[in-house]
C-alpha positions in Angstrom: -15.3 8.5 -6.4 -12.4 8.7 -8.5 -9.3 9.3 -6.9 -6.6 12.3 -8.0 -4.1 11.2 -10.3 -1.5 13.0 -8.1 -3.0 10.8 -4.7 -2.7 7.4 -6.5 1.0 8.7 -8.0 2.0 9.3 -4.5 0.7 5.5 -2.9 2.5 4.2 -6.3 5.3 5.9 -5.3 5.8 4.9 -1.4 5.1 1.2 -2.6 8.0 1.6 -5.1 10.4 3.1 -2.4 9.3 0.6 0.0 10.3 -2.3 -2.9 13.1 -0.4 -3.4 14.1 -0.1 0.2 14.3 -3.7 0.4 16.2 -4.3 -2.8 18.7 -2.3 -1.1 19.2 -4.4 1.9 17.1 -3.2 4.3 14.6 -6.7 4.4 16.0 -10.0 4.8 17.3 -11.8 1.5 15.3 -14.5 -0.4 16.9 -17.5 -1.9 17.7 -15.1 -5.1 19.5 -12.4 -3.2 16.4 -9.8 -3.0 14.5 -8.9 -0.7 12.0 -11.5 0.7 8.2 -11.7 -0.3 6.7 -11.8 2.8 9.2 -8.9 4.2 7.7 -6.8 1.3 4.3 -7.3 1.5 4.7 -6.4 5.1 6.0 -3.1 4.0 2.8 -2.4 2.0 0.5 -3.2 5.0 2.1 -1.4 7.2 2.0 1.4 4.8 -1.8 0.9 4.4 -2.4 0.4 7.8 -0.8 4.1 8.6 -2.3 5.8 5.6 -6.0 4.3 7.3 -4.6 6.2 10.6 -3.5 9.2 9.0 -7.2 9.4 7.3 -8.8 8.7 10.7 -6.6 11.2 12.7 -7.5 13.8 10.2 -11.2 13.3 9.9 -11.8 13.3 13.9 -9.8 16.6 13.3 -11.7 18.0 10.8 -15.1 17.0 12.3 -13.6 18.9 16.1 -13.5 21.9 14.0 -9.6 21.5 14.3 -8.7 20.0 11.1 -8.9 21.4 7.5 -11.3 19.7 5.1 -9.0 19.7 2.7 -6.4 17.8 4.2 -9.1 14.9 5.2 -10.2 14.7 2.0 -6.7 14.1 0.9 -5.7 11.9 3.3 -8.7 9.6 3.3 -8.1 9.5 -1.0 -4.4 8.3 -0.4 -5.8 5.8 2.1 -8.3 4.5 0.0 -5.5 4.5 -3.1 -3.1 2.4 -0.7 -6.0 -0.1 -0.5 -7.2 -0.4 -3.8 -3.1 -1.1 -4.6 -3.2 -3.3 -1.6 -6.1 -5.5 -3.4 -5.0 -5.2 -7.0 -1.8 -7.1 -5.4 -3.6 -9.4 -4.1 -5.5 -10.7 -6.5 -2.9 -10.8 -8.8 -1.5 -13.2 -6.2 -4.4 -15.6 -5.8 -4.6 -15.8 -9.8 -0.9 -16.6 -9.4 -1.7 -19.5 -7.0 -4.8 -20.7 -8.5 -2.0 -20.8 -11.9 0.2 -22.8 -10.1 -1.9 -25.5 -8.7 -3.8 -25.9 -12.0 0.2 -26.7 -13.1 0.5 -30.5 -14.0 3.6 -32.1 -12.1 
């Protein structure tokens, strides 16, 4: 299943907003003066969990005949895009960590 472009753009825009909010001082500052990496990750994971809960609520509502199927599909697509973004970030962090471990001391 491919994710519509607008859903993916919304997921990336949400992640960018969270990073900007962290840079504005909502997150605890790190040694470099910017937001702490852990706080940024926590915000992204919270966003992913919220998207998943929203998708689940929309699905239950649509199955019960009280919700719109289009809203359900959109919520599921947004949750999928958010999950794909988190997995991509995780993969890059793991790759960077492995590269750091390979560096000679």
